[in-house]
C-alpha positions in Angstrom: 3.5 6.7 -3.0 4.6 4.8 -6.1 4.5 6.5 -9.5 2.4 4.5 -11.8 4.0 2.9 -14.9 2.5 2.5 -18.4 0.4 -0.4 -19.5 3.3 -1.6 -21.6 5.6 -1.6 -18.7 3.3 -3.5 -16.5 2.8 -6.1 -19.2 6.6 -6.4 -19.5 6.8 -7.1 -15.8 4.0 -9.6 -16.0 5.7 -11.5 -18.8 8.8 -11.9 -16.9 7.5 -12.6 -13.4 8.4 -15.9 -11.7 5.2 -17.2 -10.0 5.5 -19.6 -7.0 3.9 -23.0 -7.6 4.1 -24.9 -4.3 3.4 -24.5 -0.6 5.8 -22.8 1.7 6.4 -25.1 4.7 9.2 -25.1 7.3 11.2 -22.4 5.6 11.1 -23.7 2.0 8.9 -24.3 -1.0 7.6 -27.8 -1.1 5.0 -29.5 -3.1 1.6 -30.1 -1.5 0.0 -33.6 -1.5 -3.4 -32.5 -2.9 -4.6 -32.0 -6.4 -3.2 -29.4 -8.7 -4.7 -26.0 -8.2 -5.2 -24.0 -11.4 -4.6 -20.3 -10.9 -6.5 -18.3 -13.4 -6.2 -14.6 -14.4 -9.8 -13.3 -13.9 -9.3 -10.7 -16.7 -8.4 -13.2 -19.4 -9.7 -16.6 -18.1 -6.2 -17.8 -19.0 -4.2 -20.0 -16.6 -1.4 -18.2 -14.8 0.2 -21.4 -13.3 -0.6 -24.7 -11.7 0.0 -24.8 -7.9 0.6 -28.1 -6.1 -2.1 -27.6 -3.5 -2.2 -29.1 0.1 -4.5 -31.5 1.9 -5.1 -32.4 5.6 -1.7 -34.3 5.6 0.1 -31.2 4.6 -1.9 -29.3 7.2 -0.7 -31.8 9.8 3.0 -31.4 8.7 2.7 -27.6 8.8 1.1 -27.6 12.3 3.9 -29.9 13.5 6.6 -27.6 12.3 4.7 -24.5 13.7 4.4 -26.2 17.1 8.0 -27.2 17.2 9.1 -23.7 16.3 6.9 -22.3 19.0 8.0 -24.8 21.7 11.6 -24.3 20.8 11.0 -20.5 21.3 13.0 -19.7 18.1 10.6 -16.7 17.5 8.5 -16.5 20.6 11.6 -16.4 22.8 13.4 -13.8 20.7 13.9 -10.4 22.3 11.1 -8.2 21.2 13.4 -5.6 19.7 14.9 -8.5 17.7 11.5 -9.4 16.4 10.9 -5.9 15.6 14.1 -5.8 13.4 13.0 -8.8 11.5 9.7 -7.6 10.7 11.1 -4.2 9.6 13.5 -6.0 7.3 10.4 -7.9 5.9 8.7 -4.5 5.2 11.9 -3.3 3.4 12.0 -6.4 1.3 8.3 -6.0 0.3 9.2 -2.4 -0.6 12.1 -3.5 -2.8 9.8 -6.1 -4.6 6.7 -3.9 -4.6 6.4 -3.8 -8.4 6.6 -7.6 -8.7 4.0 -8.0 -5.9 1.7 -5.4 -7.4 1.6 -7.0 -10.7 1.3 -10.5 -9.3 -1.7 -9.3 -7.2 -3.4 -7.8 -10.2 -2.9 -10.8 -12.4 -4.1 -13.1 -9.6 -7.2 -11.1 -8.4 -8.3 -8.9 -11.3 -7.6 -5.8 -9.1 -6.8 -2.6 -10.9 -2.9 -2.1 -10.9 -3.5 1.5 -9.8 -5.1 0.2 -6.6 -2.4 -2.4 -6.0 0.3 0.2 -6.5 -1.3 3.2 -4.7 -3.3 1.4 -2.0 -2.6 -2.3 -1.3 1.1 -2.4 -1.4 1.7 0.9 0.6 -0.8 -0.2 3.2 0.7 -3.7 3.4 4.1 -2.2 4.1 2.6 0.3 6.6 0.8 -2.4 8.4 3.8 -4.6 9.0 6.0 -1.6 10.0 3.3 -0.3 12.5 3.0 -3.6 14.3 6.7 -4.1 14.1 7.2 -0.8 15.9 4.6 -1.9 18.5 6.5 -5.0 19.5 8.7 -3.4 22.1 6.2 -0.6 23.1 3.2 -2.5 24.4 3.6 -2.7 28.1 2.3 -5.3 30.5 0.6 -4.1 33.8 0.5 -4.5 37.5 -2.8 -4.6 39.5 -3.3 -2.7 42.8 -2.8 -5.7 45.1 -1.7 -3.8 48.2 1.5 -4.0 50.1 1.3 -7.7 50.8 1.3 -8.9 47.2 2.3 -8.0 43.7 -0.1 -8.9 40.8 1.4 -8.8 37.3 -0.8 -9.1 34.2 1.4 -10.2 31.3 0.6 -11.0 27.7 1.8 -14.3 26.1 1.5 -15.4 22.5 -1.5 -17.7 21.9 0.7 -20.3 20.2 -0.1 -21.6 16.7 -2.4 -19.4 14.7 -4.2 -20.2 11.5 -4.9 -17.2 9.2 -7.6 -17.8 6.6 -7.7 -15.1 4.0 -10.2 -13.7 1.5 -9.6 -13.3 -2.2 -10.6 -9.6 -2.4 -7.5 -8.1 -0.7 -5.0 -11.0 -0.6 -1.9 -8.9 0.4 -3.5 -6.5 2.7 -5.5 -9.0 4.6 -2.3 -11.2 4.9 -0.6 -8.2 6.5 -3.6 -7.4 8.8 -3.2 -10.9 10.3 0.4 -12.0 10.2 1.8 -8.5 11.4 0.2 -8.5 14.8 0.4 -12.3 15.2 4.1 -12.5 14.4 4.7 -9.4 16.5 3.2 -11.2 19.5 5.5 -14.2 19.0 3.1 -16.7 17.5 3.7 -19.3 14.8 1.4 -18.6 11.9 0.0 -20.9 9.2 -1.7 -19.0 6.3 -4.4 -20.4 4.2 -4.9 -18.0 1.2 -8.1 -18.1 -0.8 -7.7 -20.8 -3.5 -8.2 -18.1 -6.2 -5.4 -15.9 -4.9 -2.4 -17.8 -3.4 0.5 -16.2 -5.2 1.4 -13.1 -3.2 1.0 -14.9 0.2 3.6 -17.5 -1.0 6.0 -14.8 -2.3 5.8 -12.9 1.0 6.4 -16.1 3.0 9.6 -16.4 1.0 10.6 -12.9 1.7 9.8 -13.4 5.4 12.3 -16.3 5.4 14.9 -14.0 3.7 14.3 -11.4 6.4 15.1 -13.7 9.2 11.9 -15.3 10.4 12.8 -18.8 11.6 11.7 -22.0 10.0 8.2 -23.1 10.8 7.1 -19.6 12.1 5.4 -18.5 8.9 4.0 -21.1 6.5 1.5 -20.9 3.6 -0.7 -23.9 2.6 -2.7 -23.2 -0.5 -5.8 -25.3 -1.2 -9.5 -25.2 -1.0 -11.8 -25.0 2.0 -12.6 -28.7 2.3 -9.0 -29.8 1.8 -7.1 -27.2 3.9 -9.6 -24.7 5.6 -11.7 -27.4 7.5 -8.6 -29.4 8.7 -7.1 -26.2 10.0 -10.4 -25.3 11.9 -10.7 -28.8 13.3 -7.0 -29.3 14.1 -6.5 -30.1 17.8 -3.0 -28.5 17.9 -4.1 -25.1 16.5 -4.8 -22.6 19.2 -6.5 -19.9 17.2 -8.1 -19.1 13.8 -8.4 -15.6 12.4 -10.8 -15.6 9.4 -11.8 -13.0 7.0 -14.6 -13.9 4.4 -18.2 -14.6 4.1 -20.5 -15.0 7.1 -21.6 -18.4 5.9 -18.0 -19.7 6.0 -17.3 -17.8 9.2 -20.1 -19.8 11.0 -18.4 -23.0 10.0 -15.2 -22.1 11.9 -17.3 -21.6 15.0 -18.6 -25.1 14.6 -15.1 -26.5 13.9 -13.9 -24.9 17.1 -16.8 -26.2 19.1 -16.2 -29.7 17.7 -12.5 -29.8 18.3 -10.4 -28.1 21.1 -12.5 -24.8 21.5 -9.7 -22.8 19.8 -10.1 -19.0 19.7 -11.9 -17.8 16.7 -11.9 -14.3 15.3 -14.2 -13.5 12.4 -14.4 -10.6 10.1 -17.3 -11.2 7.8 -19.8 -9.5 5.5 -21.4 -6.1 5.4 -24.4 -4.2 3.8 -23.1 -0.9 4.8 -25.3 2.3 4.8 -24.2 5.8 3.7 -26.6 8.4 5.1 -26.8 11.7 3.4 -28.9 14.2 5.4 -30.6 17.2 4.1 -28.0 19.7 5.4 -25.1 17.9 3.8 -22.7 20.3 2.2 -20.3 20.2 -0.8 -22.4 17.6 -2.7 -19.6 17.2 -5.4 -17.3 15.9 -2.6 -20.1 13.7 -1.1 -20.7 12.2 -4.5 -16.9 11.4 -4.8 -17.0 9.6 -1.5 -20.2 7.7 -2.3 -18.8 6.5 -5.6 -15.5 5.5 -4.1 -17.2 3.7 -1.3 -19.6 1.8 -3.5 -17.4 0.8 -6.5 -13.8 0.7 -5.2 -12.3 -2.8 -5.9 -15.3 -3.5 -8.0 -17.5 -3.5 -4.9 -15.8 -6.7 -3.8 -15.3 -5.2 -0.4 -17.0 -6.1 2.8 -17.1 -2.3 3.8 -18.5 -1.1 0.5 -21.2 1.6 0.9 -23.7 -0.5 -1.0 -26.8 1.4 0.5 -27.2 5.1 -0.1 -29.8 6.4 2.2 -30.5 10.0 1.2 -32.9 12.6 2.2 -35.7 13.3 -0.3 -34.9 17.1 -0.4 -31.5 16.7 -1.8 -31.7 13.4 -3.6 -32.0 14.7 -7.2 -29.0 17.1 -6.8 -26.8 14.3 -5.2 -27.7 11.5 -7.7 -27.0 13.8 -10.7 -23.4 14.3 -9.3 -23.0 10.5 -8.4 -23.9 9.5 -11.9 -21.5 12.0 -13.5 -18.8 10.8 -11.2 -19.4 7.2 -11.9 -18.9 7.8 -15.6 -15.3 8.7 -14.8 -14.7 5.2 -13.5 -13.4 3.3 -16.4 -13.7 -0.5 -16.5 -11.1 -2.7 -18.4 -7.8 -4.4 -18.4 -6.6 -4.4 -14.7 -3.0 -3.7 -15.8 -4.0 -0.5 -17.5 -3.4 2.3 -14.9 -6.1 4.3 -16.6 -8.9 1.9 -15.4 -10.5 2.2 -11.9 -12.3 -1.0 -12.1 -10.9 -4.4 -13.2 -12.3 -7.9 -13.4 -14.4 -9.8 -10.9 -12.7 -12.7 -9.3 -14.1 -15.6 -11.3 -17.0 -16.7 -13.5 -19.1 -18.1 -10.5 -19.0 -14.7 -8.7 -19.9 -12.9 -12.0 -23.0 -15.1 -12.3 -24.0 -14.3 -8.8 -23.6 -10.5 -9.2 -25.4 -10.6 -12.6 -28.3 -12.5 -11.0 -29.0 -9.4 -8.9 -28.9 -7.2 -12.0 -31.2 -9.5 -13.8 -33.7 -9.9 -11.1 -34.0 -6.1 -10.4 -37.6 -4.9 -10.9 -36.6 -1.5 -12.4 -34.0 -0.1 -14.8 -30.7 1.2 -13.4 -29.9 4.8 -13.5 -26.5 3.9 -14.9 -24.6 0.6 -15.7 -26.2 -2.7 -15.4 -24.2 -4.4 -18.3 -21.7 -7.2 -18.1 -19.2 -8.4 -20.5 -17.2 -11.5 -19.4 -15.5 -10.7 -16.1 -16.3 -7.1 -16.3 -19.5 -5.5 -14.8 -20.3 -1.9 -15.2 -20.8 0.2 -12.0 -24.5 0.1 -11.5 -26.9 2.3 -9.6 -30.5 1.4 -8.8 -32.9 4.3 -7.6 -36.1 4.0 -5.5 -35.0 0.6 -3.9 -37.3 -0.4 -1.0 -35.6 -0.9 2.3 -36.7 -4.6 2.4 -35.7 -5.3 -1.2 -33.1 -7.9 -2.0 -30.8 -5.3 -3.4 -30.9 -3.5 0.0 -30.6 -6.5 2.3 -28.2 -9.1 0.7 -24.5 -8.6 0.3 -24.0 -8.5 -3.5 -20.2 -8.0 -3.4 -20.1 -6.3 -6.7 -20.3 -2.8 -8.2 -24.0 -2.2 -7.3 -25.3 0.8 -5.3 -28.8 0.8 -4.1 -30.5 4.2 -3.4 -33.1 4.4 -0.6 -35.0 7.6 -0.1 -36.0 8.8 3.4 -37.9 11.9 4.7 -36.3 12.2 8.2 -33.3 11.5 10.3 -35.2 8.9 12.5 -36.2 7.0 9.3 -32.6 7.2 7.9 -31.2 5.6 11.2 -34.0 3.0 11.2 -33.4 1.8 7.6 -29.5 1.9 8.2 -29.9 -0.4 11.2 -32.4 -2.7 9.5 -29.8 -5.3 8.5 -28.1 -8.4 9.9 -24.7 -6.8 9.4 -22.9 -4.1 11.2 -19.5 -3.6 9.8 -19.2 0.1 8.6 -21.4 3.0 8.0 -21.0 6.7 7.0 -23.0 9.9 7.7 -22.9 13.2 5.8 -24.1 16.4 7.5 -23.0 20.0 8.0 -24.1 19.9 11.7 -21.2 18.2 13.7 -23.3 17.5 16.8 -26.0 15.9 14.7 -23.6 13.8 12.8 -22.0 12.4 15.9 -25.5 11.7 17.4 -26.2 9.7 14.2 -22.8 7.9 14.4 -23.6 6.9 17.9 -27.0 5.6 17.0 -25.7 3.4 14.1 -25.0 -0.3 15.0 -21.6 -0.6 13.1 -18.0 -1.2 14.1 -16.7 1.8 12.2 -18.6 5.0 11.3 -17.1 7.7 9.3 -18.4 11.3 9.2 -18.4 13.3 5.9 -16.2 10.7 4.2 -15.9 7.1 3.3 -13.2 5.0 4.9 -12.2 2.4 7.3 -10.1 4.6 9.7 -6.4 3.6 9.4 -3.9 1.1 10.9 -4.2 2.7 14.3 -8.0 2.1 14.7 -9.7 -1.2 15.3 -11.7 -2.7 12.4 -14.4 -5.2 12.9 -18.1 -5.4 13.1 -21.4 -5.8 15.1 -23.9 -8.5 14.7 -23.1 -11.0 11.7 -20.3 -8.9 10.6 -17.8 -9.9 13.3 -16.9 -12.1 16.2 -14.2 -12.4 18.9 -11.9 -9.5 18.1 -10.7 -6.7 15.8 -8.1 -6.3 13.3 -5.7 -3.2 13.2 -4.5 -1.0 16.1 -3.2 -2.3 19.5 -6.5 -4.0 19.7 -5.3 -6.6 17.2 -2.6 -7.6 19.5 -5.2 -8.6 22.1 -6.6 -11.4 20.0 -3.2 -13.0 19.4 -2.2 -13.1 23.0 -3.3 -14.7 26.2 -3.5 -12.7 29.4 -1.8 -14.3 32.4 -2.0 -13.2 36.1 1.1 -13.7 38.1 0.3 -13.3 41.8 3.4 -13.0 44.2 2.9 -13.2 47.9 5.0 -10.5 49.6 3.8 -11.2 53.2 6.6 -11.5 55.8 6.0 -14.7 57.9 7.9 -13.1 60.7 5.7 -10.0 60.9 2.6 -11.6 62.4 -0.5 -13.2 61.1 -0.8 -11.1 58.0 -2.2 -13.3 55.1 -2.3 -12.1 51.6 
């Protein structure tokens, strides 16, 4: 774990940082053909740099290089242990440049530097190392075909993969996608969110330095219309892995249907419940988990615990602790390590979050104020299960409290959503908690804690939260590979009429 620097030290790094300004295609930086993309610091609204963004012509160029690299087997044909070595070198280079990347991430996204240093960078490195180590340890299979045949089930890389990233966790989502995709031998084209292109471009440069061949990892910055849609519709892309809003995820399904039926994996939104039953213990610790789950990364988190479903008998005691804990979460300059909350991503998103605050029918228990790009962590009590605050993904630091009187009602309310990404349950009765976890329609359910599992556990959602696959764990490798059956006839033509 990195030791945090002072605000002055982080500002010194920020003042001397060299920001990338062009696309990374075929192993080098090169200007895009699209309009200039202004990269803005959300905390100050000041321009960080101008990026020469890409358009459909650049997408065609990148896909051509990716396909050529794949067909020439410069990466896909490399021995698995050699691919592992290159990815481990990449992890080491990210480690060596972690301060620069952390500051770049904070400047670009408004994320608190403490999160970049203590969470995003370490987990990015861990993700790449984990999938690197898996390269030469995931075995193929044979099927029980009898004595007259041999059946081999082998994994082969899909081919050319487009990874479309969100703006809330630019580095970490980059790692979640490129690590298993590259480990499997694919060529990958990354489209970062137009608000947060910087760290993806820098990592692509480090990947080239680590030894990833030209055309195997490319980054094409730009907006959805100029880059995202051309990637989704491209006839020579074999797969799209997307993390972002459910609305945009639907578009990629349409793009696939309208083009070459490319594989599509979606990780989309969430309206995630945290159920606290009447027998929950250690309410101070429960409050800590609830606050972290609701407000971490300013609530700009698809797995945020945005719905607190609490039994009426302990609600008052728990809310007192939650409100007290929330006051410890300071909001301010993202480069100040004392702050837990930074700036929301841009003015448009701030307006969206503020619209929920302004339309609420009752006064919040705490928070509710906005100043520029900063919104206080806000808690609304006595929210009805069908209220807009309880049904729509706000993607901001807003917690809605729903009161229930029974376990059955808690489960019913929790599952009353179009989403199903994560959930949590708090109870001192282990069997009861597991029964609730089994009843919740969500891809990840945590018991007596908030979280998403770790790199070894698959992450994705039910219903409108996910489609087609999972990130993380060995299951992530499945989505970036094709299964091939090789059937070998072993019958001896001289041994009679045996036919396989």
